[in-house]
MIRONU-114582 format. One record per residue: x, y, z of N, C-alpha, C, O, CB in turn; residue number from 1. Coordinates in steps of 0.001 Angstrom, whole numbers, padded with zeros to 6 digits. Glycine has a CB too. Layout:
[[X, Y, Z], [X, Y, Z], [X, Y, Z], [X, Y, Z], [X, Y, Z], NUM] ...
***
This chain:
[[000830, -001195, 000000], [000000, 000000, 000000], [000873, 001257, 000000], [001922, 001305, 000641], [-000943, 000000, 001216], 1] [[000423, 002243, -000716], [001118, 003524, -000725], [000205, 004580, -000116], [-001017, 004523, -000253], [001547, 003922, -002169], 2] [[000818, 005534, 000551], [000077, 006569, 001263], [000044, 007851, 000437], [001051, 008262, -000140], [000703, 006833, 002648], 3] [[-001125, 008468, 000392], [-001273, 009762, -000276], [-001802, 010754, 000752], [-002860, 010520, 001336], [-002232, 009666, -001523], 4] [[-001098, 011847, 000984], [-001515, 012788, 002035], [-002798, 013540, 001676], [-003091, 013795, 000508], [-000401, 013788, 002305], 5] [[-003542, 013881, 002714], [-004774, 014662, 002562], [-004557, 016012, 003227], [-004133, 016080, 004380], [-006013, 013918, 003185], 6] [[-004846, 017078, 002506], [-004668, 018437, 003012], [-006006, 019169, 003017], [-006907, 018864, 002235], [-003631, 019208, 002161], 7] [[-006109, 020138, 003914], [-007281, 021001, 003902], [-006963, 022277, 003131], [-005858, 022444, 002615], [-007741, 021331, 005343], 8] [[-007921, 023152, 003060], [-007754, 024375, 002267], [-006656, 025271, 002819], [-006060, 026053, 002079], [-009060, 025147, 002214], 9] [[-006384, 025161, 004118], [-005369, 026010, 004744], [-003956, 025474, 004520], [-002984, 026107, 004932], [-005642, 026134, 006237], 10] [[-003833, 024315, 003875], [-002521, 023767, 003592], [-001978, 022858, 004672], [-000799, 022504, 004636], [-001576, 024862, 003370], 11] [[-002809, 022465, 005639], [-002383, 021582, 006714], [-002784, 020148, 006399], [-003889, 019896, 005918], [-002985, 022028, 008057], 12] [[-001883, 019213, 006673], [-002207, 017811, 006440], [-003148, 017321, 007525], [-002888, 017489, 008716], [-000929, 016948, 006398], 13] [[-004240, 016715, 007099], [-005270, 016275, 008040], [-005445, 014763, 008018], [-006349, 014235, 008666], [-006594, 016952, 007723], 14] [[-004593, 014065, 007282], [-004712, 012622, 007220], [-004052, 012077, 005975], [-003237, 012746, 005340], [-006163, 012208, 007264], 15] [[-004414, 010855, 005636], [-003867, 010227, 004430], [-004822, 009149, 003942], [-005676, 008667, 004688], [-002461, 009626, 004701], 16] [[-004663, 008784, 002691], [-005451, 007716, 002088], [-004496, 006680, 001509], [-003362, 006998, 001150], [-006411, 008272, 000989], 17] [[-004960, 005454, 001423], [-004142, 004371, 000900], [-004681, 003873, -000436], [-005879, 003927, -000712], [-004076, 003225, 001903], 18] [[-003753, 003389, -001248], [-004136, 002725, -002489], [-003071, 001678, -002800], [-001880, 001916, -002601], [-004292, 003754, -003671], 19] [[-003492, 000554, -003275], [-002573, -000534, -003598], [-001849, -000211, -004900], [-002481, 000019, -005931], [-003329, -001887, -003708], 20] [[-000501, -000197, -004844], [000264, 000131, -006057], [000033, -000877, -007169], [000249, -000571, -008342], [001750, 000203, -005739], 21] [[-000410, -002090, -006806], [-000690, -003084, -007834], [-001879, -002666, -008699], [-001964, -003042, -009869], [-000959, -004445, -007192], 22] [[-002798, -001884, -008119], [-003920, -001378, -008903], [-003458, -000371, -009952], [-004141, -000132, -010947], [-004958, -000739, -007986], 23] [[-002281, 000215, -009707], [-001734, 001217, -010631], [-000677, 000624, -011546], [000048, 001358, -012217], [-001143, 002384, -009855], 24] [[-000586, -000694, -011575], [000359, -001357, -012462], [001564, -001937, -011773], [002333, -002670, -012395], [000810, -000417, -013483], 25] [[001755, -001627, -010484], [002881, -002177, -009730], [004177, -001438, -009932], [004875, -001145, -008961], [003080, -003591, -010093], 26] [[004519, -001127, -011165], [005729, -000374, -011481], [005475, 000479, -012719], [004585, 000200, -013523], [006941, -001326, -011703], 27] [[006279, 001517, -012842], [006096, 002449, -013956], [006723, 001870, -015221], [007904, 001525, -015239], [006716, 003833, -013626], 28] [[005927, 001770, -016267], [006394, 001288, -017565], [006642, 002515, -018459], [005711, 003065, -019047], [005345, 000295, -018223], 29] [[007891, 002924, -018547], [008226, 004148, -019282], [007892, 004027, -020767], [007466, 005004, -021384], [009709, 004476, -019112], 30] [[008078, 002846, -021346], [007786, 002667, -022774], [006291, 002820, -023045], [005891, 003385, -024063], [008272, 001283, -023256], 31] [[005469, 002312, -022125], [004025, 002449, -022290], [003600, 003904, -022184], [002763, 004368, -022958], [003285, 001609, -021250], 32] [[004172, 004623, -021231], [003836, 006042, -021072], [004232, 006836, -022316], [003486, 007705, -022768], [004533, 006625, -019827], 33] [[005408, 006534, -022864], [005819, 007243, -024073], [004871, 006945, -025227], [004497, 007844, -025979], [007252, 006863, -024457], 34] [[004484, 005678, -025364], [003559, 005306, -026429], [002238, 006049, -026288], [001662, 006497, -027279], [003318, 003797, -026422], 35] [[001756, 006180, -025047], [000497, 006885, -024814], [000616, 008368, -025152], [-000290, 008944, -025755], [000057, 006716, -023362], 36] [[001726, 008983, -024768], [001912, 010411, -025047], [002018, 010659, -026546], [001443, 011619, -027059], [003168, 010942, -024335], 37] [[002751, 009796, -027253], [002868, 009937, -028704], [001493, 009806, -029352], [001164, 010546, -030278], [003843, 008883, -029283], 38] [[000692, 008861, -028862], [-000646, 008671, -029431], [-001522, 009898, -029217], [-002184, 010354, -030149], [-001316, 007442, -028815], 39] [[-001534, 010439, -027995], [-002372, 011609, -027712], [-001938, 012818, -028536], [-002777, 013557, -029050], [-002320, 011951, -026219], 40] [[-000625, 013017, -028660], [-000138, 014149, -029445], [-000448, 013961, -030937], [-000826, 014914, -031619], [001377, 014328, -029237], 41] [[-000291, 012749, -031431], [-000574, 012486, -032839], [-002047, 012726, -033149], [-002380, 013241, -034217], [-000183, 011049, -033206], 42] [[-002927, 012357, -032227], [-004361, 012519, -032460], [-004804, 013968, -032405], [-005929, 014289, -032788], [-005139, 011720, -031453], 43] [[-003923, 014857, -031928], [-004251, 016279, -031906], [-003844, 016990, -033201], [-004198, 018151, -033409], [-003576, 016945, -030720], 44] [[-003102, 016298, -034069], [-002668, 016912, -035327], [-003832, 017013, -036300], [-004630, 016084, -036425], [-001517, 016107, -035957], 45] [[-003923, 018137, -036982], [-005014, 018352, -037924], [-004794, 017595, -039227], [-005730, 017019, -039782], [-005174, 019831, -038208], 46] [[-003562, 017597, -039710], [-003276, 016890, -040952], [-003966, 017480, -042158], [-004347, 016747, -043071], [-003664, 015469, -040819], 47] [[-004138, 018816, -042184], [-004882, 019446, -043283], [-003971, 020137, -044298], [-004459, 020918, -045115], [-005866, 020453, -042725], 48] [[-002662, 019871, -044271], [-001760, 020433, -045273], [-002109, 019872, -046652], [-002299, 018666, -046813], [-000280, 020126, -044915], 49] [[-002189, 020754, -047634], [-002574, 020312, -048970], [-001820, 021109, -050028], [-001820, 022340, -050005], [-004093, 020453, -049173], 50] [[-001177, 020400, -050956], [-000462, 021024, -052062], [-000991, 020465, -053379], [-001641, 019420, -053406], [001069, 020791, -051937], 51] [[-000707, 021170, -054464], [-001225, 020774, -055766], [-000221, 019891, -056509], [000970, 020195, -056576], [-001563, 022013, -056602], 52] [[-000721, 018816, -057050], [000083, 017981, -057929], [000084, 018616, -059320], [-000667, 019556, -059580], [-000462, 016513, -057975], 53] [[000934, 018096, -060213], [001051, 018701, -061544], [-000262, 018613, -062314], [-000539, 019474, -063149], [002167, 018022, -062341], 54] [[-001062, 017610, -062056], [-002337, 017480, -062740], [-003412, 018397, -062198], [-004479, 018516, -062799], [-002805, 016079, -062658], 55] [[-003147, 019062, -061050], [-004138, 019926, -060416], [-003821, 021410, -060599], [-004643, 022267, -060275], [-004232, 019602, -058940], 56] [[-002615, 021716, -061123], [-002239, 023108, -061344], [-002895, 023622, -062622], [-002941, 022921, -063632], [-000700, 023255, -061425], 57] [[-003400, 024845, -062569], [-003993, 025437, -063762], [-002902, 025791, -064765], [-001834, 026267, -064382], [-004821, 026687, -063400], 58] [[-003165, 025564, -066027], [-002189, 025867, -067063], [-002335, 024910, -068229], [-002969, 023861, -068119], [-000772, 025805, -066501], 59] [[-001745, 025284, -069335], [-001850, 024479, -070541], [-001052, 023183, -070414], [-000035, 023121, -069723], [-001370, 025276, -071749], 60] [[-001537, 022166, -071090], [-000794, 020903, -071164], [000085, 020851, -072411], [000712, 019831, -072698], [-001764, 019711, -071156], 61] [[000124, 021953, -073143], [000901, 022005, -074381], [002393, 022003, -074074], [002846, 022681, -073152], [000527, 023250, -075205], 62] [[003141, 021248, -074842], [004598, 021236, -074716], [005138, 022611, -075080], [004720, 023183, -076086], [005233, 020137, -075619], 63] [[006067, 023163, -074277], [006506, 024545, -074455], [007204, 024755, -075804], [007011, 025790, -076442], [007442, 024943, -073318], 64] [[007988, 023814, -076227], [008602, 023878, -077552], [008951, 022454, -077977], [008924, 021525, -077170], [009878, 024802, -077552], 65] [[009265, 022309, -079206], [009450, 020965, -079741], [010638, 020263, -079095], [011532, 020891, -078528], [009637, 021022, -081250], 66] [[010613, 018939, -079203], [011589, 018110, -078503], [013002, 018316, -079029], [013950, 018382, -078247], [011211, 016651, -078621], 67] [[013150, 018418, -080338], [014493, 018446, -080930], [014688, 019679, -081815], [013735, 020333, -082238], [014740, 017168, -081749], 68] [[015948, 019961, -082070], [016288, 020991, -083036], [016463, 022371, -082478], [016845, 023278, -083217], [015276, 021039, -084054], 69] [[016195, 022581, -081168], [016330, 023928, -080599], [017675, 024130, -079923], [018084, 025259, -079654], [015217, 024191, -079601], 70] [[018361, 023021, -079651], [019631, 023125, -078942], [019459, 023239, -077440], [020439, 023285, -076697], [020402, 024307, -079447], 71] [[018238, 023283, -077004], [017982, 023402, -075561], [017566, 022052, -074983], [017310, 021085, -075700], [016887, 024463, -075284], 72] [[017513, 022036, -073660], [017117, 020803, -072982], [015658, 020499, -073255], [014868, 021392, -073560], [017365, 020907, -071471], 73] [[015315, 019232, -073142], [013920, 018839, -073341], [013029, 019510, -072284], [013417, 019645, -071123], [013775, 017290, -073275], 74] [[011869, 019912, -072696], [010972, 020621, -071779], [009547, 020164, -071998], [009067, 020094, -073129], [011079, 022146, -071966], 75] [[008870, 019851, -070895], [007482, 019439, -070970], [006551, 020631, -070805], [006947, 021756, -071111], [007183, 018386, -069916], 76] [[005323, 020422, -070328], [004375, 021524, -070136], [004773, 022418, -068965], [005659, 022083, -068180], [002970, 020977, -069911], 77] [[004116, 023531, -068870], [004456, 024518, -067836], [004113, 024030, -066436], [004594, 024574, -065442], [003734, 025826, -068107], 78] [[003281, 023002, -066369], [002850, 022499, -065059], [003822, 021487, -064460], [003565, 020946, -063385], [001482, 021868, -065179], 79] [[004928, 021229, -065138], [005899, 020267, -064642], [006505, 020761, -063324], [006658, 021970, -063148], [007006, 020024, -065692], 80] [[006849, 019880, -062409], [007364, 020292, -061100], [008642, 021120, -061149], [008917, 021853, -060199], [007609, 019089, -060271], 81] [[009445, 021033, -062230], [010697, 021780, -062259], [010491, 023220, -062719], [011443, 024000, -062725], [011694, 021088, -063168], 82] [[009259, 023591, -063106], [008958, 024964, -063520], [008415, 025757, -062353], [007711, 025204, -061508], [007957, 024979, -064681], 83] [[008721, 027026, -062287], [008165, 027888, -061253], [006643, 027944, -061419], [006135, 028191, -062513], [008790, 029320, -061323], 84] [[005940, 027716, -060340], [004478, 027704, -060395], [003896, 026365, -060786], [002677, 026206, -060851], [004003, 028735, -061353], 85] [[004770, 025391, -061049], [004277, 024077, -061417], [003812, 023286, -060205], [003906, 023754, -059070], [005346, 023309, -062154], 86] [[003316, 022099, -060455], [002843, 021263, -059366], [003993, 020660, -058568], [005144, 020677, -059005], [001959, 020165, -059906], 87] [[003673, 020133, -057408], [004667, 019484, -056576], [004808, 018015, -056978], [003822, 017337, -057268], [004292, 019608, -055087], 88] [[006036, 017548, -056988], [006276, 016162, -057381], [005704, 015183, -056360], [005089, 014181, -056727], [007770, 015917, -057558], 89] [[005910, 015478, -055080], [005377, 014623, -054017], [004539, 015514, -053092], [004951, 015858, -051984], [006541, 013887, -053217], 90] [[003372, 015867, -053578], [002531, 016847, -052885], [001955, 016288, -051596], [001562, 015123, -051528], [001404, 017308, -053792], 91] [[001910, 017148, -050562], [001240, 016787, -049316], [-000261, 016907, -049503], [-000751, 017882, -050074], [001719, 017681, -048144], 92] [[-000979, 015922, -049024], [-002428, 015928, -049109], [-003013, 015724, -047722], [-002358, 015144, -046855], [-002930, 014842, -050081], 93] [[-004243, 016194, -047497], [-004854, 015968, -046174], [-004792, 014496, -045777], [-005154, 013608, -046550], [-006317, 016447, -046169], 94] [[-004329, 014265, -044567], [-004187, 012884, -044107], [-004465, 012818, -042610], [-004409, 013830, -041911], [-002769, 012332, -044428], 95] [[-004754, 011656, -042144], [-005019, 011445, -040733], [-003783, 010869, -040066], [-003221, 009874, -040521], [-006229, 010516, -040533], 96] [[-003365, 011515, -038971], [-002239, 011026, -038187], [-002715, 010197, -036995], [-001921, 009841, -036125], [-001382, 012195, -037708], 97] [[-003990, 009897, -036959], [-004585, 009237, -035803], [-003946, 007876, -035544], [-003711, 007088, -036460], [-006086, 009077, -036004], 98] [[-003675, 007630, -034272], [-003152, 006346, -033825], [-004147, 005726, -032844], [-004802, 006427, -032073], [-001746, 006511, -033167], 99] [[-004241, 004418, -032892], [-005146, 003712, -031993], [-004346, 003022, -030888], [-003197, 002620, -031074], [-006000, 002683, -032772], 100] [[-004994, 002902, -029740], [-004378, 002241, -028598], [-005472, 001497, -027851], [-006502, 002097, -027545], [-003643, 003264, -027664], 101] [[-005298, 000218, -027545], [-006343, -000531, -026858], [-006753, 000130, -025538], [-005943, 000775, -024871], [-005875, -001953, -026600], 102] [[-008014, -000042, -025182], [-008535, 000601, -023971], [-007769, 000176, -022725], [-007498, 001002, -021854], [-010012, 000277, -023798], 103] [[-007420, -001096, -022632], [-006695, -001568, -021458], [-005325, -000907, -021353], [-004861, -000605, -020253], [-006543, -003085, -021504], 104] [[-004680, -000684, -022493], [-003377, -000017, -022472], [-003528, 001444, -022067], [-002700, 001969, -021323], [-002694, -000119, -023846], 105] [[-004575, 002101, -022549], [-004800, 003498, -022167], [-005045, 003616, -020664], [-004535, 004527, -020014], [-005993, 004086, -022947], 106] [[-005832, 002684, -020120], [-006109, 002709, -018680], [-004830, 002437, -017876], [-004568, 003085, -016863], [-007198, 001668, -018322], 107] [[-004043, 001466, -018352], [-002803, 001159, -017650], [-001840, 002341, -017712], [-001143, 002625, -016739], [-002148, -000092, -018244], 108] [[-001798, 003026, -018846], [-000939, 004204, -018976], [-001395, 005295, -018010], [-000567, 005950, -017376], [-000950, 004732, -020432], 109] [[-002704, 005491, -017897], [-003225, 006479, -016935], [-002822, 006109, -015515], [-002357, 006955, -014751], [-004765, 006584, -017037], 110] [[-003005, 004834, -015166], [-002662, 004389, -013813], [-001168, 004497, -013563], [-000750, 004876, -012469], [-003125, 002950, -013589], 111] [[-000356, 004169, -014564], [001095, 004295, -014442], [001506, 005753, -014246], [002441, 006047, -013501], [001786, 003714, -015680], 112] [[000804, 006659, -014919], [001107, 008081, -014760], [000822, 008531, -013331], [001594, 009293, -012749], [000290, 008925, -015759], 113] [[-000288, 008059, -012769], [-000593, 008375, -011372], [000465, 007793, -010448], [000905, 008452, -009507], [-001984, 007845, -010987], 114] [[000875, 006545, -010719], [001909, 005914, -009898], [003216, 006689, -009966], [003891, 006862, -008951], [002135, 004470, -010344], 115] [[003572, 007152, -011149], [004802, 007939, -011297], [004731, 009225, -010481], [005717, 009633, -009867], [005054, 008270, -012775], 116] [[003569, 009856, -010477], [003396, 011070, -009688], [003467, 010779, -008191], [004058, 011543, -007427], [002067, 011733, -010027], 117] [[002858, 009663, -007780], [002898, 009284, -006364], [004340, 009035, -005930], [004761, 009494, -004868], [002030, 008024, -006107], 118] [[005087, 008314, -006745], [006486, 008030, -006412], [007325, 009294, -006369], [008346, 009339, -005683], [007079, 007059, -007414], 119] [[006903, 010322, -007096], [007608, 011592, -007076], [007062, 012572, -006064], [007398, 013756, -006098], [007566, 012205, -008419], 120] [[006208, 012084, -005150], [005597, 012935, -004116], [004885, 014150, -004718], [004948, 015258, -004186], [006666, 013406, -003125], 121] [[004212, 013907, -005834], [003541, 015003, -006541], [002030, 014820, -006584], [001355, 015431, -007412], [004080, 015119, -007955], 122] [[001494, 013979, -005696], [000052, 013752, -005634], [-000443, 014082, -004232], [000191, 013721, -003241], [-000301, 012286, -006013], 123] [[-001563, 014759, -004155], [-002185, 015021, -002861], [-003696, 015021, -003024], [-004232, 015177, -004121], [-001695, 016368, -002268], 124] [[-004355, 014841, -001898], [-005824, 014840, -001862], [-006274, 016068, -001103], [-005731, 016402, -000050], [-006389, 013536, -001201], 125] [[-007267, 016729, -001647], [-007775, 017964, -001053], [-009148, 017710, -000463], [-010062, 017244, -001144], [-007835, 019103, -002098], 126] [[-009278, 018031, 000840], [-010602, 017996, 001443], [-011453, 019015, 000702], [-011168, 020211, 000752], [-010549, 018296, 002990], 127] [[-012484, 018562, 000022], [-013230, 019404, -000903], [-013708, 020685, -000231], [-014557, 020633, 000659], [-014417, 018639, -001469], 128] [[-013179, 021829, -000639], [-013630, 023093, -000048], [-015020, 023460, -000561], [-015386, 023143, -001693], [-012631, 024227, -000363], 129] [[-015775, 024125, 000285], [-017138, 024519, -000093], [-017089, 025878, -000789], [-017087, 026916, -000127], [-018079, 024572, 001160], 130] [[-017051, 025872, -002113], [-017083, 027102, -002896], [-018539, 027384, -003248], [-019065, 026851, -004225], [-016190, 026991, -004190], 131] [[-019185, 028225, -002444], [-020584, 028551, -002712], [-020724, 029402, -003963], [-021748, 029360, -004645], [-021200, 029274, -001521], 132] [[-019680, 030178, -004259], [-019667, 031007, -005460], [-018233, 031099, -005962], [-017301, 030906, -005181], [-020256, 032428, -005179], 133] [[-018032, 031387, -007238], [-016668, 031444, -007784], [-015812, 032502, -007091], [-016218, 033659, -006977], [-016717, 031727, -009281], 134] [[-014644, 032108, -006637], [-013706, 033013, -005983], [-012284, 032668, -006434], [-011642, 031783, -005868], [-013835, 032926, -004429], 135] [[-011806, 033372, -007451], [-010479, 033092, -007983], [-009391, 033398, -006965], [-008417, 032653, -006854], [-010242, 033892, -009249], 136] [[-009548, 034483, -006225], [-008537, 034854, -005237], [-008422, 033784, -004155], [-007318, 033433, -003739], [-008875, 036214, -004605], 137] [[-009544, 033276, -003709], [-009541, 032223, -002688], [-008881, 030951, -003228], [-008125, 030283, -002522], [-010984, 031920, -002219], 138] [[-009174, 030631, -004474], [-008592, 029436, -005092], [-007080, 029596, -005210], [-006336, 028661, -004914], [-009218, 029175, -006486], 139] [[-006619, 030770, -005640], [-005181, 031013, -005786], [-004481, 030960, -004428], [-003371, 030440, -004317], [-004930, 032377, -006459], 140] [[-005130, 031494, -003406], [-004557, 031438, -002057], [-004439, 029993, -001579], [-003455, 029619, -000941], [-005415, 032253, -001070], 141] [[-005452, 029186, -001895], [-005423, 027777, -001511], [-004253, 027060, -002172], [-003554, 026287, -001518], [-006743, 027092, -001883], 142] [[-004031, 027305, -003455], [-002909, 026672, -004152], [-001571, 027102, -003555], [-000650, 026295, -003424], [-002950, 027014, -005644], 143] [[-001476, 028366, -003200], [-000220, 028868, -002623], [000059, 028204, -001271], [001205, 027871, -000968], [-000274, 030408, -002460], 144] [[-000974, 028016, -000469], [-000792, 027365, 000835], [-000471, 025884, 000683], [000158, 025287, 001556], [-002047, 027535, 001693], 145] [[-000905, 025293, -000431], [-000574, 023895, -000707], [000779, 023757, -001379], [001189, 022651, -001733], [-001643, 023264, -001576], 146] [[001483, 024886, -001559], [002806, 024920, -002196], [002736, 024432, -003643], [003625, 023732, -004127], [003806, 024062, -001400], 147] [[001659, 024819, -004315], [001507, 024514, -005743], [001703, 025826, -006494], [000781, 026632, -006614], [000089, 023861, -006066], 148] [[002911, 026025, -006992], [003250, 027301, -007626], [003578, 027158, -009108], [003662, 028156, -009823], [004419, 027931, -006912], 149] [[003764, 025926, -009573], [004167, 025727, -010967], [003116, 025002, -011791], [003408, 024507, -012879], [005458, 024959, -011020], 150] [[001903, 024939, -011279], [000824, 024344, -012043], [000389, 022999, -011490], [001148, 022309, -010810], [001236, 024191, -013471], 151] [[-000857, 022642, -011801], [-001386, 021366, -011328], [-002598, 020967, -012159], [-003171, 021769, -012897], [-001760, 021448, -009831], 152] [[-002961, 019712, -012014], [-004220, 019197, -012544], [-005077, 018843, -011344], [-004681, 018028, -010510], [-004002, 017952, -013496], 153] [[-006241, 019447, -011255], [-007172, 019182, -010154], [-008296, 018308, -010682], [-009056, 018724, -011556], [-007735, 020513, -009543], 154] [[-008400, 017092, -010150], [-009433, 016155, -010579], [-010625, 016236, -009629], [-010472, 016128, -008412], [-008876, 014709, -010636], 155] [[-011802, 016426, -010196], [-013026, 016508, -009407], [-013929, 015330, -009759], [-013797, 014721, -010821], [-013758, 017859, -009653], 156] [[-014828, 015030, -008868], [-015776, 013944, -009107], [-016986, 014517, -009840], [-017917, 015021, -009213], [-016205, 013253, -007764], 157] [[-016967, 014437, -011156], [-018021, 015058, -011941], [-017717, 016527, -012162], [-016599, 016983, -011924], [-019376, 014892, -011255], 158] [[-018707, 017256, -012614], [-018550, 018684, -012895], [-018930, 019490, -011667], [-020039, 019370, -011145], [-019410, 019108, -014108], 159] [[-017990, 020317, -011211], [-018241, 021220, -010091], [-018084, 022648, -010607], [-016974, 023179, -010623], [-017264, 020934, -008885], 160] [[-019182, 023274, -011028], [-019109, 024571, -011722], [-018403, 025665, -010938], [-017578, 026384, -011502], [-020485, 025035, -012053], 161] [[-018707, 025812, -009647], [-018095, 026913, -008890], [-016592, 026708, -008727], [-015820, 027664, -008804], [-018755, 027044, -007509], 162] [[-016179, 025468, -008505], [-014751, 025187, -008375], [-014040, 025410, -009703], [-012931, 025942, -009743], [-014525, 023749, -007884], 163] [[-014688, 025000, -010786], [-014102, 025193, -012119], [-013959, 026674, -012444], [-012918, 027108, -012939], [-014962, 024501, -013191], 164] [[-014996, 027444, -012168], [-014948, 028878, -012462], [-013932, 029592, -011589], [-013364, 030604, -012000], [-016322, 029505, -012273], 165] [[-013699, 029081, -010401], [-012741, 029719, -009500], [-011301, 029543, -009979], [-010455, 030407, -009750], [-012891, 029154, -008095], 166] [[-011028, 028418, -010646], [-009649, 028149, -011019], [-009330, 028229, -012490], [-008171, 028065, -012872], [-009285, 026840, -010550], 167] [[-010326, 028477, -013338], [-010086, 028397, -014779], [-009183, 029504, -015310], [-008578, 029341, -016369], [-011391, 028436, -015507], 168] [[-009076, 030638, -014591], [-008247, 031744, -015070], [-006848, 031742, -014464], [-006051, 032639, -014740], [-008923, 033057, -014767], 169] [[-006546, 030747, -013646], [-005225, 030674, -013035], [-004278, 029956, -013992], [-004568, 028836, -014411], [-005283, 029946, -011658], 170] [[-003154, 030577, -014346], [-002232, 029967, -015323], [-001749, 028598, -014868], [-001539, 028361, -013679], [-001028, 030880, -015559], 171] [[-001577, 027702, -015834], [-001025, 026362, -015631], [-001842, 025531, -014650], [-001314, 024636, -013990], [000398, 026463, -015140], 172] [[-003127, 025831, -014560], [-004025, 025074, -013692], [-005175, 024519, -014524], [-005886, 025266, -015195], [-004562, 025962, -012534], 173] [[-005346, 023214, -014473], [-006428, 022562, -015210], [-007336, 021837, -014230], [-006867, 021147, -013326], [-005868, 021576, -016271], 174] [[-008633, 022000, -014418], [-009621, 021324, -013578], [-010406, 020381, -014473], [-011096, 020815, -015394], [-010571, 022349, -012850], 175] [[-010295, 019090, -014196], [-010908, 018095, -015071], [-011715, 017104, -014254], [-011468, 016898, -013065], [-009840, 017362, -015895], 176] [[-012682, 016499, -014917], [-013439, 015412, -014312], [-012509, 014210, -014170], [-011757, 013899, -015094], [-014705, 015055, -015165], 177] [[-012552, 013539, -013038], [-011656, 012405, -012814], [-011862, 011319, -013869], [-010932, 010575, -014182], [-011876, 011823, -011413], 178] [[-013071, 011224, -014419], [-013333, 010225, -015456], [-012620, 010557, -016763], [-012462, 009685, -017617], [-014830, 010109, -015702], 179] [[-012187, 011811, -016931], [-011520, 012230, -018159], [-010003, 012253, -018023], [-009311, 012655, -018959], [-012011, 013593, -018569], 180] [[-009477, 011833, -016886], [-008024, 011824, -016719], [-007377, 010849, -017702], [-007890, 009754, -017937], [-007650, 011451, -015272], 181] [[-006261, 011257, -018263], [-005459, 010352, -019087], [-003985, 010631, -018828], [-003642, 011572, -018112], [-005798, 010514, -020603], 182] [[-003127, 009824, -019405], [-001695, 009950, -019139], [-001165, 011326, -019506], [-000330, 011881, -018792], [-000929, 008891, -019900], 183] [[-001648, 011887, -020623], [-001157, 013193, -021060], [-001548, 014288, -020082], [-000708, 015107, -019708], [-001689, 013523, -022447], 184] [[-002817, 014320, -019657], [-003264, 015365, -018744], [-002547, 015268, -017395], [-002258, 016290, -016773], [-004778, 015279, -018543], 185] [[-002260, 014053, -016943], [-001596, 013869, -015656], [-000142, 014312, -015716], [000343, 014978, -014802], [-001680, 012411, -015219], 186] [[000556, 013947, -016788], [001979, 014232, -016890], [002284, 015637, -017394], [003436, 016070, -017370], [002624, 013233, -017790], 187] [[001261, 016349, -017850], [001501, 017679, -018422], [001707, 018751, -017353], [002156, 019852, -017672], [000342, 018073, -019315], 188] [[001388, 018449, -016087], [001549, 019420, -015006], [002370, 018808, -013872], [002358, 017591, -013687], [000170, 019891, -014482], 189] [[003086, 019646, -013109], [003946, 019112, -012045], [003190, 018386, -010936], [003693, 017402, -010394], [004739, 020225, -011442], 190] [[001991, 018854, -010589], [001253, 018293, -009455], [-000087, 017722, -009914], [-000710, 018216, -010854], [001031, 019368, -008370], 191] [[-000509, 016663, -009219], [-001825, 016065, -009433], [-002586, 016148, -008120], [-002130, 015646, -007093], [-001713, 014579, -009935], 192] [[-003753, 016787, -008164], [-004561, 016986, -006961], [-005923, 016338, -007174], [-006586, 016579, -008183], [-004714, 018503, -006626], 193] [[-006328, 015518, -006221], [-007659, 014929, -006220], [-008492, 015593, -005131], [-007982, 015874, -004047], [-007591, 013391, -006007], 194] [[-009753, 015845, -005404], [-010664, 016083, -004289], [-010899, 014720, -003637], [-010656, 013680, -004250], [-012030, 016761, -004765], 195] [[-011366, 014734, -002410], [-011548, 013457, -001717], [-012551, 012569, -002460], [-012345, 011363, -002595], [-012021, 013695, -000270], 196] [[-013631, 013177, -002935], [-014633, 012400, -003673], [-014060, 011864, -004979], [-014379, 010748, -005390], [-015873, 013258, -003958], 197] [[-013216, 012659, -005631], [-012615, 012214, -006892], [-011651, 011059, -006657], [-011598, 010119, -007451], [-011884, 013376, -007580], 198] [[-010887, 011126, -005566], [-009955, 010033, -005283], [-010705, 008739, -004980], [-010303, 007665, -005427], [-009040, 010400, -004105], 199] [[-011793, 008843, -004223], [-012593, 007645, -003936], [-013139, 007048, -005225], [-013139, 005830, -005403], [-013753, 007980, -002973], 200] [[-013606, 007915, -006125], [-014138, 007432, -007405], [-013043, 006785, -008237], [-013265, 005744, -008857], [-014785, 008582, -008192], 201] [[-011851, 007400, -008254], [-010729, 006840, -009015], [-010310, 005486, -008451], [-010099, 004536, -009205], [-009535, 007808, -009003], 202] [[-010190, 005398, -007138], [-009782, 004149, -006512], [-010792, 003034, -006775], [-010418, 001890, -007031], [-009602, 004348, -005013], 203] [[-012066, 003380, -006709], [-013107, 002377, -006990], [-013071, 001929, -008454], [-013305, 000760, -008760], [-014501, 002944, -006651], 204] [[-012776, 002866, -009346], [-012723, 002550, -010764], [-011596, 001583, -011095], [-011802, 000599, -011806], [-012564, 003814, -011568], 205] [[-010384, 001869, -010571], [-009248, 001002, -010878], [-009399, -000345, -010188], [-008930, -001361, -010700], [-007932, 001667, -010457], 206] [[-010054, -000362, -009022], [-010277, -001642, -008336], [-011286, -002499, -009086], [-011142, -003719, -009160], [-010760, -001405, -006900], 207] [[-012306, -001856, -009639], [-013332, -002606, -010374], [-012802, -003152, -011688], [-013324, -004140, -012205], [-014542, -001723, -010638], 208] [[-011751, -002507, -012244], [-011212, -002952, -013522], [-010325, -004183, -013379], [-010011, -004831, -014378], [-010431, -001833, -014168], 209] [[-009922, -004513, -012175], [-009060, -005675, -011958], [-009853, -006972, -012029], [-009284, -008052, -011868], [-008355, -005568, -010608], 210] 
***
């Protein structure tokens, strides 16, 4: 079992929670994490680059001058790739860079990312503060007391509008539903923060998948 500290809004540790490292894969598989990150980044590419081939360029197909007798090199139509304004020999066309990854591998990569953060002492649980209304200043003060100064991912159990609105304008801070966590979102920020309800939901999810 590994221990994850629980903090309150004032930045004081008020307890800890346990989770079996075997539920998170037992050990960090660096090759799997890299594969997951490459897949997520590749799937974000638009792939909309498009160039014209010689058959798509406007212009006459007439040979510029006869093949022999001019003393010059052979020359085809004006649309040939070696002419200025001609088509491209190996033109880029819209394409999909999408990569697929089995669901079990994606889940294991997510769990491995959490394990890597835990081993780096970069995971904590937050006793869910009662934000009755959006308060960015209060949210920023809470992060400062938790010694989170370089960014974090805050996982909530479902959508919490007031908490989201309180932190959405703070640089390098992302607030996501725990069900939407993936390896990229976890590893993209120095700290991973769970609300208590989100951690319980995450722990139940990984336990049920075994």
